[in-house]
Z-matrix of the N, CA and C atoms (Angstrom, degrees):
N
C 1 1.413
C 2 1.423 1 110.38
N 3 1.381 2 116.92 1 124.69
C 4 1.428 3 123.72 2 179.20
C 5 1.563 4 110.49 3 -95.88
N 6 1.368 5 111.37 4 137.50
C 7 1.515 6 117.46 5 176.80
C 8 1.468 7 107.33 6 -103.52
N 9 1.387 8 119.39 7 138.80
C 10 1.437 9 118.86 8 175.04
C 11 1.519 10 108.62 9 -84.98
N 12 1.280 11 117.67 10 -175.80
C 13 1.452 12 128.32 11 -168.28
C 14 1.496 13 108.79 12 -64.23
N 15 1.394 14 116.41 13 -44.53
C 16 1.519 15 119.01 14 -175.99
C 17 1.505 16 112.85 15 -70.12
N 18 1.425 17 114.78 16 -29.64
C 19 1.432 18 116.53 17 179.81
C 20 1.557 19 109.81 18 -76.64
N 21 1.332 20 116.74 19 -33.87
C 22 1.448 21 119.77 20 174.17
C 23 1.535 22 113.77 21 -63.23
N 24 1.354 23 115.20 22 -40.45
C 25 1.360 24 122.21 23 175.09
C 26 1.504 25 113.03 24 -60.10
N 27 1.339 26 111.53 25 -47.05
C 28 1.545 27 116.58 26 -176.62
C 29 1.526 28 104.69 27 -65.74
N 30 1.288 29 121.57 28 -40.15
C 31 1.496 30 123.43 29 -177.95
C 32 1.594 31 109.05 30 -61.90
N 33 1.307 32 116.85 31 -45.51
C 34 1.457 33 120.18 32 179.68
C 35 1.543 34 111.52 33 -65.09
N 36 1.366 35 119.41 34 -42.59
C 37 1.374 36 124.39 35 176.50
C 38 1.549 37 110.37 36 -61.31
N 39 1.313 38 117.46 37 -46.25
C 40 1.449 39 122.25 38 -179.84
C 41 1.598 40 107.38 39 -63.61
N 42 1.281 41 120.15 40 -40.50
C 43 1.458 42 122.81 41 178.30
C 44 1.544 43 112.77 42 -64.59
N 45 1.284 44 113.02 43 -42.10
C 46 1.500 45 115.61 44 177.56
C 47 1.519 46 110.79 45 -68.06
N 48 1.318 47 117.68 46 -41.46
C 49 1.477 48 119.26 47 175.11
C 50 1.532 49 112.50 48 -57.32
N 51 1.248 50 115.93 49 -45.02
C 52 1.488 51 119.33 50 -177.08
C 53 1.515 52 109.04 51 -66.77
N 54 1.335 53 119.55 52 -44.40
C 55 1.408 54 125.20 53 178.27
C 56 1.514 55 109.63 54 -60.03
N 57 1.305 56 119.77 55 -46.74
C 58 1.475 57 121.74 56 179.35
C 59 1.583 58 109.40 57 -64.06
N 60 1.411 59 119.19 58 -38.28
C 61 1.366 60 116.50 59 174.27
C 62 1.534 61 117.39 60 -65.87
N 63 1.302 62 118.44 61 -33.64
C 64 1.462 63 122.29 62 174.54
C 65 1.561 64 110.85 63 -67.04
N 66 1.342 65 118.69 64 -44.01
C 67 1.406 66 122.11 65 176.50
C 68 1.447 67 113.96 66 -59.24
N 69 1.374 68 117.47 67 -45.30
C 70 1.426 69 118.13 68 179.99
C 71 1.403 70 113.69 69 -67.79
N 72 1.416 71 116.96 70 -41.45
C 73 1.441 72 116.36 71 178.41
C 74 1.555 73 116.38 72 -65.00
N 75 1.242 74 118.53 73 -33.54
C 76 1.473 75 119.48 74 -178.33
C 77 1.551 76 114.55 75 -95.11
N 78 1.275 77 119.37 76 -22.16
C 79 1.498 78 118.30 77 179.99
C 80 1.522 79 114.79 78 -109.03
N 81 1.290 80 119.96 79 -45.84
C 82 1.444 81 123.83 80 -174.67
C 83 1.528 82 113.58 81 -77.23
N 84 1.237 83 115.31 82 -56.14
C 85 1.437 84 117.44 83 -174.06
C 86 1.576 85 113.75 84 -65.09
N 87 1.260 86 121.20 85 -42.13
C 88 1.520 87 121.65 86 172.38
C 89 1.528 88 113.20 87 -60.60
N 90 1.391 89 116.56 88 -22.93
C 91 1.474 90 116.79 89 173.75
C 92 1.535 91 113.51 90 -57.36
N 93 1.302 92 114.93 91 -41.61
C 94 1.495 93 119.27 92 179.20
C 95 1.490 94 114.75 93 -64.75
N 96 1.330 95 117.01 94 -17.41
C 97 1.495 96 119.34 95 172.51
C 98 1.527 97 109.93 96 -74.19
N 99 1.292 98 121.42 97 -24.26
C 100 1.389 99 126.05 98 179.45
C 101 1.615 100 112.20 99 -67.98
N 102 1.313 101 115.95 100 -27.07
C 103 1.432 102 120.26 101 -179.43
C 104 1.536 103 106.36 102 -89.24
N 105 1.490 104 112.45 103 108.64
C 106 1.365 105 117.83 104 -170.30
C 107 1.611 106 108.64 105 -98.47
N 108 1.314 107 114.85 106 150.05
C 109 1.364 108 117.84 107 177.15
C 110 1.583 109 112.69 108 -70.98
N 111 1.261 110 119.34 109 137.71
C 112 1.533 111 119.01 110 175.68
C 113 1.446 112 113.93 111 -74.45
N 114 1.302 113 118.63 112 138.01
C 115 1.530 114 121.05 113 176.52
C 116 1.473 115 106.48 114 -120.83
N 117 1.350 116 113.09 115 133.39
C 118 1.484 117 121.29 116 176.40
C 119 1.475 118 106.05 117 -106.28
N 120 1.341 119 115.06 118 132.82
C 121 1.532 120 123.31 119 -179.97
C 122 1.482 121 113.24 120 -145.57
N 123 1.275 122 115.94 121 141.14
C 124 1.499 123 121.16 122 176.67
C 125 1.481 124 104.72 123 -92.37
N 126 1.327 125 116.85 124 122.20
C 127 1.480 126 120.20 125 -176.10
C 128 1.570 127 109.52 126 -133.17
N 129 1.283 128 117.95 127 172.39
C 130 1.448 129 129.24 128 175.84
C 131 1.551 130 109.43 129 -105.57
N 132 1.276 131 116.64 130 127.81
C 133 1.490 132 119.84 131 171.83
C 134 1.462 133 107.65 132 -61.01
N 135 1.308 134 116.92 133 128.11
C 136 1.527 135 119.61 134 177.63
C 137 1.591 136 108.53 135 -95.53
N 138 1.333 137 117.07 136 -33.24
C 139 1.462 138 116.67 137 -173.74
C 140 1.529 139 106.31 138 -158.27
N 141 1.335 140 119.31 139 144.44
C 142 1.447 141 121.07 140 171.50
C 143 1.601 142 104.29 141 -128.21
N 144 1.344 143 108.29 142 109.36
C 145 1.417 144 117.24 143 176.52
C 146 1.426 145 117.72 144 -104.87
N 147 1.355 146 115.21 145 86.28
C 148 1.490 147 125.67 146 -177.52
C 149 1.512 148 112.32 147 52.62
N 150 1.412 149 113.24 148 53.12
C 151 1.421 150 118.81 149 177.60
C 152 1.508 151 118.21 150 91.85
N 153 1.350 152 116.88 151 -0.06
C 154 1.381 153 120.27 152 175.73
C 155 1.545 154 107.06 153 -118.36
N 156 1.330 155 114.91 154 115.14
C 157 1.411 156 118.94 155 178.18
C 158 1.471 157 115.56 156 -97.50
N 159 1.324 158 115.78 157 156.19
C 160 1.481 159 122.00 158 -178.96
C 161 1.488 160 107.32 159 -125.00
N 162 1.304 161 120.49 160 135.05
C 163 1.400 162 125.44 161 178.53
C 164 1.625 163 108.57 162 -136.90
N 165 1.361 164 113.21 163 158.89
C 166 1.444 165 119.71 164 176.88
C 167 1.535 166 105.56 165 -108.91
N 168 1.384 167 113.55 166 137.20
C 169 1.501 168 117.09 167 179.95
C 170 1.477 169 110.23 168 -118.74
N 171 1.280 170 115.35 169 177.91
C 172 1.514 171 123.29 170 179.14
C 173 1.492 172 114.80 171 -66.30
N 174 1.261 173 117.97 172 -22.71
C 175 1.505 174 124.35 173 179.87
C 176 1.465 175 110.60 174 -87.18
N 177 1.309 176 121.40 175 8.17
C 178 1.476 177 128.02 176 -179.99
C 179 1.501 178 114.96 177 52.57
N 180 1.331 179 117.96 178 30.66
C 181 1.437 180 124.69 179 173.38
C 182 1.482 181 106.11 180 -114.73
N 183 1.355 182 118.05 181 113.14
C 184 1.449 183 118.95 182 179.50
C 185 1.487 184 108.56 183 -63.83
N 186 1.376 185 114.74 184 138.45
C 187 1.492 186 120.71 185 -174.72
C 188 1.603 187 105.78 186 -112.14
N 189 1.323 188 108.00 187 142.43
C 190 1.474 189 122.35 188 174.78
C 191 1.426 190 112.78 189 -99.18
N 192 1.352 191 127.09 190 128.95
C 193 1.333 192 127.64 191 176.77
C 194 1.497 193 110.23 192 -123.26
N 195 1.339 194 117.90 193 116.55
C 196 1.420 195 122.64 194 -177.52
C 197 1.512 196 111.48 195 -85.42
N 198 1.357 197 118.21 196 157.10
C 199 1.495 198 124.83 197 179.38
C 200 1.529 199 111.60 198 60.13
N 201 1.245 200 113.41 199 38.42
C 202 1.437 201 121.96 200 -175.61
C 203 1.527 202 114.06 201 -84.82
N 204 1.340 203 120.33 202 126.45
C 205 1.539 204 117.47 203 -176.47
C 206 1.566 205 106.41 204 -111.47
N 207 1.198 206 122.18 205 9.01
C 208 1.478 207 124.56 206 177.09
C 209 1.463 208 115.03 207 -86.87
N 210 1.327 209 114.14 208 159.23
C 211 1.406 210 122.98 209 -172.61
C 212 1.646 211 106.87 210 -102.03
N 213 1.293 212 116.89 211 155.96
C 214 1.446 213 118.44 212 172.54
C 215 1.563 214 112.88 213 -50.27
N 216 1.292 215 118.93 214 141.94
C 217 1.474 216 125.21 215 178.51
C 218 1.519 217 111.27 216 77.02
N 219 1.321 218 123.24 217 5.24
C 220 1.367 219 125.73 218 171.63
C 221 1.597 220 106.68 219 -79.88
N 222 1.310 221 117.56 220 144.63
C 223 1.441 222 124.08 221 -176.97
C 224 1.594 223 105.12 222 -103.81
N 225 1.294 224 113.46 223 127.15
C 226 1.471 225 117.46 224 178.88
C 227 1.535 226 108.49 225 -139.09
N 228 1.375 227 117.16 226 163.90
C 229 1.439 228 121.66 227 174.33
C 230 1.534 229 106.39 228 -106.78
N 231 1.335 230 111.74 229 124.95
C 232 1.540 231 120.80 230 177.43
C 233 1.473 232 109.24 231 -110.53
N 234 1.407 233 108.81 232 164.26
C 235 1.452 234 122.12 233 174.22
C 236 1.535 235 107.35 234 -129.09
N 237 1.323 236 115.85 235 132.38
C 238 1.437 237 124.70 236 -177.37
C 239 1.457 238 111.72 237 -146.14
N 240 1.316 239 116.82 238 153.24
C 241 1.441 240 122.30 239 174.47
C 242 1.574 241 108.39 240 -83.27
N 243 1.316 242 113.93 241 137.50
C 244 1.434 243 123.22 242 179.58
C 245 1.516 244 111.51 243 -47.88
N 246 1.322 245 118.79 244 119.45
C 247 1.451 246 121.39 245 175.35
C 248 1.570 247 110.63 246 86.65
N 249 1.344 248 121.86 247 2.14
C 250 1.426 249 119.38 248 179.62
C 251 1.478 250 112.18 249 -97.60
N 252 1.331 251 116.64 250 160.54
C 253 1.497 252 121.51 251 179.50
C 254 1.496 253 115.14 252 -99.97
N 255 1.237 254 121.99 253 12.48
C 256 1.456 255 124.11 254 175.57
C 257 1.529 256 109.77 255 -129.74
N 258 1.344 257 109.67 256 153.38
C 259 1.535 258 114.98 257 -179.61
C 260 1.506 259 111.65 258 -144.35
N 261 1.244 260 115.23 259 172.13
C 262 1.504 261 119.87 260 175.08
C 263 1.562 262 107.59 261 -128.16
N 264 1.229 263 112.83 262 148.40
C 265 1.561 264 117.98 263 177.75
C 266 1.455 265 108.53 264 -82.61
N 267 1.267 266 116.66 265 130.54
C 268 1.424 267 124.51 266 176.47
C 269 1.536 268 115.58 267 -92.83
N 270 1.335 269 112.85 268 -43.46
C 271 1.491 270 120.95 269 175.83
C 272 1.483 271 111.46 270 -160.26
N 273 1.261 272 118.37 271 148.69
C 274 1.391 273 123.88 272 -177.27
C 275 1.598 274 111.39 273 -77.09
């Protein structure tokens, strides 16, 4: 079966369109899932192990805070990305 010029052009355009759709759906859209929403929460320091503090948050994922100068039972406000295991202290 022979294809004429316009049919070949249509096939090339359709192939390029499908390829672009696959690339967008697998590479670009999942990229936005990597940008997490920041969550602010007031928590109590559970432990300070030589500058690394551990806290428990509402999402039930223990958070690690590096360069921490607070003592156990101190209440601080932290910021963390949803679903992540590390946080930063925003204010004491």
